[in-house]
C-alpha positions in Angstrom: 0.0 0.0 0.0 1.5 3.4 -0.9 0.6 7.0 -1.6 -1.3 8.0 -4.7 -0.6 10.7 -7.2 2.3 11.6 -9.5 5.9 10.5 -9.3 6.1 10.5 -5.5 9.2 9.7 -3.4 7.7 6.3 -2.7 7.6 5.5 -6.4 11.1 6.9 -7.0 12.6 4.9 -4.2 10.9 1.7 -5.4 12.2 2.2 -8.9 15.7 2.8 -7.7 15.6 -0.4 -5.6 14.5 -2.5 -8.6 17.2 -1.1 -10.9 20.1 -1.3 -8.4 19.0 -4.7 -7.1 19.1 -6.2 -10.6 22.7 -5.0 -10.8 23.5 -6.7 -7.5 24.6 -3.5 -5.9 23.8 0.0 -4.7 25.3 3.4 -5.3 27.5 4.7 -2.4 25.0 7.4 -1.5 21.8 5.4 -1.9 20.8 5.6 1.8 22.6 8.9 2.7 19.8 10.8 4.4 20.2 14.4 5.6 19.5 13.4 9.2 20.8 10.4 11.1 18.6 7.3 11.2 17.8 6.0 14.7 16.6 2.4 15.0 14.4 1.6 18.0 13.7 -2.0 19.2 10.5 -3.5 20.4 9.4 -5.5 23.5 12.0 -8.0 24.8 14.4 -6.2 22.4 18.0 -5.1 22.7 20.6 -3.4 20.6 23.2 -6.2 20.6 23.8 -9.4 22.6 27.2 -10.8 23.4 28.6 -8.3 20.9 27.5 -10.5 18.0 23.7 -10.8 17.9 21.9 -7.7 16.5 18.2 -7.0 17.0 18.1 -5.3 13.6 20.1 -8.1 12.0 22.4 -6.8 9.3 20.2 -3.7 8.8 22.5 -1.1 10.5 25.5 -2.1 8.4 23.3 -2.3 5.2 22.1 1.3 5.7 25.5 2.5 6.7 27.1 1.0 3.5 25.0 3.4 1.5 26.0 6.5 3.4 23.5 6.7 6.2 24.5 7.6 9.7 22.8 5.0 11.8 22.3 4.7 15.6 20.7 1.8 17.5 19.1 2.7 20.7 18.2 0.7 23.8 15.3 1.1 26.2 13.8 -1.3 28.8 12.7 -4.6 27.2 9.5 -4.5 29.2 8.0 -1.2 30.4 5.2 1.2 29.6 5.4 3.1 26.3 5.8 6.4 28.2 8.8 5.1 30.3 10.4 3.6 27.2 9.7 6.8 25.3 11.4 8.9 28.0 14.6 6.8 27.8 14.5 7.0 24.0 14.2 10.7 24.1 17.3 11.1 26.3 19.2 9.0 23.7 17.9 11.1 20.8 19.0 14.2 22.6 22.5 12.7 23.0 22.6 11.7 19.3 21.7 15.2 18.2 24.3 16.7 20.5 27.0 14.3 19.4 26.4 14.6 15.7 25.4 18.3 15.4 22.4 17.3 13.5 19.2 19.3 14.1 16.9 16.3 13.8 16.8 12.5 13.4 14.7 10.0 11.4 13.2 7.6 13.9 12.4 4.0 12.8 10.7 1.8 15.4 9.8 -1.9 15.3 6.9 -3.3 17.3 6.6 -1.5 20.6 9.4 0.7 19.4 7.0 2.2 16.9 4.9 3.5 19.8 8.0 4.8 21.6 9.0 7.0 18.6 5.6 8.6 18.5 6.1 9.7 22.1 9.4 11.4 21.2 7.8 13.1 18.2 5.0 14.5 20.3 7.2 15.6 23.2 10.1 17.0 21.1 8.8 17.5 17.6 11.8 19.9 17.0 14.2 16.9 17.1 12.3 14.7 14.7 12.3 14.8 10.9 10.3 11.5 10.3 8.6 8.7 12.2 8.4 5.2 10.7 6.8 2.3 12.4 7.5 -1.3 11.4 5.0 -3.9 12.5 3.7 -1.8 15.4 0.4 -2.3 17.3 -0.9 1.3 17.2 -4.3 0.2 18.3 -3.2 -2.6 20.5 -2.4 -6.3 20.0 -4.9 -9.1 20.3 -2.3 -11.3 22.1 -2.0 -8.6 24.8 -5.7 -8.5 25.2 -5.8 -12.3 25.4 -3.2 -12.4 28.1 -4.8 -9.5 30.0 -8.2 -11.0 29.9 -6.9 -14.4 31.2 -5.0 -13.0 34.1 -6.4 -11.9 37.5 -5.1 -8.5 38.4 -2.8 -8.9 41.4 -3.3 -12.6 41.2 -0.9 -15.6 40.8 -0.9 -15.6 37.0 0.0 -12.0 36.8 2.7 -12.5 39.4 4.2 -15.4 37.4 4.2 -13.4 34.2 5.7 -10.4 35.9 8.5 -12.4 37.5 9.3 -14.3 34.3 9.2 -11.3 31.9 11.0 -8.9 34.3 13.7 -11.4 34.8 14.1 -12.0 31.1 14.2 -8.2 30.6 16.8 -7.8 33.2 19.0 -10.6 31.7 18.6 -9.1 28.2 19.6 -5.7 29.6 22.7 -7.1 31.4 23.8 -9.1 28.4 23.6 -5.9 26.2 25.1 -3.5 28.8 21.8 -1.9 30.0 20.4 -1.9 33.5 17.0 -0.1 33.4 14.2 -1.4 35.6 11.6 -3.7 34.0 7.8 -3.6 34.3 6.2 -6.3 32.2 2.7 -5.7 33.5 2.9 -2.0 32.5 4.2 -3.2 29.1 1.2 -5.5 28.7 -1.2 -2.7 29.6 0.5 -0.4 27.0 0.0 -2.9 24.2 -3.6 -3.9 25.1 -6.3 -2.2 23.0 -7.5 -0.2 26.0 -4.0 0.9 26.8 -3.4 1.9 23.2 -6.6 3.9 23.1 -5.5 5.8 26.2 -2.1 6.5 24.8 -3.5 7.5 21.4 -5.6 10.2 23.0 -2.4 12.1 23.8 0.1 10.8 21.2 -2.1 10.4 18.2 -0.3 12.2 15.4 -0.3 10.2 12.2 -3.0 7.7 13.2 -5.8 7.0 10.7 -9.1 8.6 11.3 -10.9 5.5 9.8 -10.1 1.9 10.7 -7.5 0.4 8.4 -7.0 3.6 6.5 -4.0 5.9 6.3 -3.1 8.7 8.7 -1.9 12.2 7.9 1.4 12.0 6.0 2.8 15.1 7.8 2.0 16.5 11.2 3.9 19.5 12.8 6.5 19.2 10.0 7.2 15.5 10.8 6.6 12.9 8.0 4.9 9.7 9.2 5.2 6.2 7.5 4.6 2.6 8.3 4.9 -0.9 6.9 4.3 -4.5 8.1 3.9 -8.1 7.1 1.0 -10.5 7.2 2.7 -13.9 7.1 3.4 -16.0 10.1 5.4 -19.1 9.0 7.7 -18.0 6.2 10.6 -20.4 6.3 10.6 -24.0 7.7 14.2 -23.6 8.6 13.5 -20.8 11.1 12.6 -22.2 14.5 11.2 -18.8 15.5 8.5 -19.1 12.9 6.5 -21.7 14.8 5.7 -19.6 17.8 4.5 -16.9 15.4 2.2 -19.5 13.8 0.7 -20.3 17.2 0.2 -16.7 18.5 -1.2 -15.7 15.1 -4.2 -18.0 15.6 -5.6 -15.6 18.3 -6.1 -12.9 15.7 -9.3 -12.5 13.6 -7.5 -10.6 10.8 -4.3 -10.9 8.7 -1.3 -10.5 11.0 2.4 -11.1 11.3 2.0 -13.4 14.3 1.9 -10.6 16.9 0.4 -7.5 15.2 -2.8 -7.2 13.1 -2.5 -5.6 9.6 -4.8 -2.7 10.3 -3.4 -2.0 13.8 0.0 -1.4 12.1 -1.2 1.5 10.0 0.4 4.9 10.7 0.7 7.9 8.3 1.8 6.9 4.8 1.3 3.1 4.7 4.0 2.0 2.3 2.9 -1.6 2.4 1.0 -3.8 4.9 1.3 -7.3 3.4 4.9 -8.2 3.1 5.5 -11.9 3.3 7.2 -11.5 6.6 6.3 -12.4 10.2 7.0 -10.1 13.2 10.7 -11.2 13.5 11.3 -11.2 9.7 10.5 -7.5 9.7 13.9 -6.9 11.4 15.6 -9.7 9.5 15.5 -12.2 12.4 16.3 -15.0 13.1 19.7 -14.4 11.7 18.4 -13.4 8.3 16.3 -16.6 7.7 13.3 -15.1 6.0 10.9 -16.1 3.2 12.8 -17.3 0.1 12.3 -15.5 -3.2 10.6 -12.6 -1.4 11.6 -9.0 -0.7 14.5 -8.8 1.7 13.9 -6.9 4.9 17.2 -5.1 4.4 16.1 -4.0 1.0 12.9 -2.6 2.5 14.9 -0.6 5.0 17.4 0.6 2.3 14.5 1.7 0.0 12.9 3.6 2.8 16.2 5.4 3.6 16.4 6.4 -0.1 12.8 7.6 0.2 13.7 9.8 3.1 16.8 11.0 1.2 14.6 12.0 -1.8 12.3 13.9 0.5 15.3 15.9 1.9 15.2 14.2 5.2 
């Protein structure tokens, strides 16, 4: 799904991707955006584990190879959107100060797509564009399912909190980050009720009609989104099978964790890539659907799109 009209930046970027891909290479400045690109992870995410496992697998280097300045941030693996957003904002301020850039291009996967909307609302002067990738802007059915089947303050909530908070702490320690974890707050943020409350304050770029597109530009900030709608995409990828199970909960097309329409924000570039939730960031270790669009190519094309827009 993409914008309509004449020869838009979306169309220009797509044409460039096709021509350069066929030549098995990209020009040196293909992804050289005016402002730095900041990648923001989702729930249970990290920037790098053990110094070798990247959340955005191969994407940072792929963007950098075309001239982009790329930064990968890290916030609590499990926490409320507002808490994650505040930590992200501090890192954005540091990036702007360190680079001398006036603004950044924010790209967030999953829960990270909600975090970047927080930053854009609180400090619009620091943000050139907001792009969400497989983000549950109206909540996730899985979060509702878990919330509905737990007793508030009960044993099931305590077990989930202990397990998820411990996991978040371990992920943080392995990647050099020690922020406190709050899995119950994270679950609330990603529920449909929590998303509705959040959207009342941080609603820029959201569609006015269900499954439509939102405003492409708000307060001088460009808004984009893309997502996948496949769950099991490669039999060799062991992470696909949990996606197949969680996807059963959803009534509509989904990537295993996020529904297609819930992922819409601003200019919807495409909402039906043959990717599941992990494929969208080239996980697990780049094992994605064969003979389909590469996640790295999607990120590169989008960087070129931002470049053509002067961002």
